[in-house]
C-alpha positions in Angstrom: 0.0 0.0 0.0 1.1 3.5 -0.7 0.4 6.9 0.8 -2.2 9.4 -0.4 -1.7 13.2 0.2 -4.5 15.6 -0.8 -1.8 18.4 -1.0 -0.6 16.7 -4.2 -3.9 17.3 -5.9 -4.4 20.5 -7.9 -7.2 22.0 -10.0 -6.5 24.6 -12.6 -9.1 26.5 -14.5 -7.9 28.6 -17.4 -4.4 28.4 -16.0 -5.4 29.6 -12.5 -5.0 27.3 -9.4 -8.2 26.9 -7.5 -8.0 27.1 -3.7 -10.3 27.0 -0.7 -11.8 23.5 -1.0 -14.4 22.2 1.4 -13.7 19.3 3.8 -14.4 15.9 2.2 -14.3 15.2 -1.5 -12.6 18.3 -3.1 -12.7 17.3 -6.7 -14.2 14.5 -8.8 -13.7 13.8 -12.5 -15.4 11.3 -14.7 -16.5 10.5 -18.2 -20.2 11.1 -18.8 -21.0 7.8 -20.6 -19.8 4.2 -20.5 -17.0 3.3 -23.0 -19.3 1.0 -24.9 -22.8 -0.4 -25.0 -24.0 -3.9 -25.8 -26.9 -5.5 -27.6 -27.8 -9.1 -27.7 -29.5 -10.6 -30.8 -32.4 -13.1 -30.6 -29.8 -15.9 -31.1 -27.7 -14.7 -28.2 -25.0 -13.0 -30.3 -23.4 -10.0 -28.5 -22.9 -6.8 -30.4 -20.5 -4.2 -28.8 -20.9 -0.6 -29.9 -18.1 1.8 -29.0 -19.2 5.1 -27.5 -17.5 8.0 -29.1 -19.0 10.6 -26.8 -16.0 12.8 -25.6 -17.9 14.5 -22.7 -16.8 14.5 -19.1 -17.6 16.3 -15.9 -15.4 17.7 -13.2 -17.0 18.8 -9.9 -15.2 21.0 -7.4 -16.5 21.6 -3.9 -15.3 24.9 -2.4 -15.9 26.5 0.9 -18.3 29.4 1.0 -15.3 31.7 1.8 -13.0 30.3 -0.9 -10.8 32.9 -2.6 -11.6 31.2 -5.9 -15.4 31.6 -5.6 -15.6 34.9 -7.4 -13.2 33.8 -10.2 -15.3 30.7 -10.9 -18.6 32.7 -10.9 -17.0 35.1 -13.4 -16.0 32.1 -15.6 -19.6 30.9 -15.5 -21.0 34.3 -16.5 -18.5 34.7 -19.4 -20.0 31.7 -21.3 -16.6 31.2 -22.8 -14.6 27.9 -23.1 -11.4 27.4 -21.1 -9.1 24.5 -20.2 -9.5 22.6 -16.9 -7.2 20.1 -15.4 -7.2 17.9 -12.3 -3.6 16.7 -11.5 -2.5 14.3 -8.7 1.3 14.2 -8.6 1.4 11.3 -6.0 1.8 7.6 -6.8 0.3 6.7 -9.1 0.1 10.0 -10.8 -3.3 10.8 -12.3 -4.6 13.5 -14.6 -8.1 14.3 -16.0 -9.8 17.2 -17.8 -9.6 18.9 -21.2 -8.8 22.0 -23.2 -12.5 22.9 -23.8 -14.8 23.3 -20.8 -17.5 25.6 -19.4 -19.2 25.9 -16.1 -22.2 23.7 -16.4 -23.8 24.5 -13.1 -23.1 27.2 -10.5 -23.6 26.3 -6.8 -26.8 26.3 -4.8 -26.6 29.0 -2.1 -27.1 27.9 1.5 -26.8 30.2 4.4 -26.7 28.8 7.9 -25.0 29.2 11.3 -21.7 27.9 9.7 -20.1 28.4 6.4 -21.4 26.0 3.8 -20.0 24.4 0.7 -20.3 25.7 -2.9 -20.3 23.0 -5.7 -19.3 23.9 -9.2 -19.9 21.5 -12.1 -17.8 21.8 -15.3 -18.7 20.2 -18.6 -15.6 19.1 -20.5 -16.1 18.8 -24.3 -12.8 16.9 -24.9 -12.5 14.9 -21.7 -9.3 12.8 -21.3 -7.8 11.0 -18.4 -4.6 9.1 -17.6 
């Protein structure tokens, strides 16, 4: 078994490092669809169809007081594409994201007796992972 260190994980949006993550899952990244689908004929023959959908989603959960909050809200309002990358430089190294993304969903607003989280969802139009 190896070691995991959350400090080795970074999120960059349009070249800017995002900071001020909430406790728990900071970032998630995944392809939007399965890599293939199957169909079975009446005779039991399996047909595999490759999925060519390049879409993926990155979700970042920030603290309500994150210094990156205003930057990401401005990106959402701009309606322009930008690169987004999640990098983990530990062992094993991992990378996910793409060069073409937009903010798909801005956070719900919660106001309570403590600071709450703010979750941004990014749609990536050329999602890749390694």
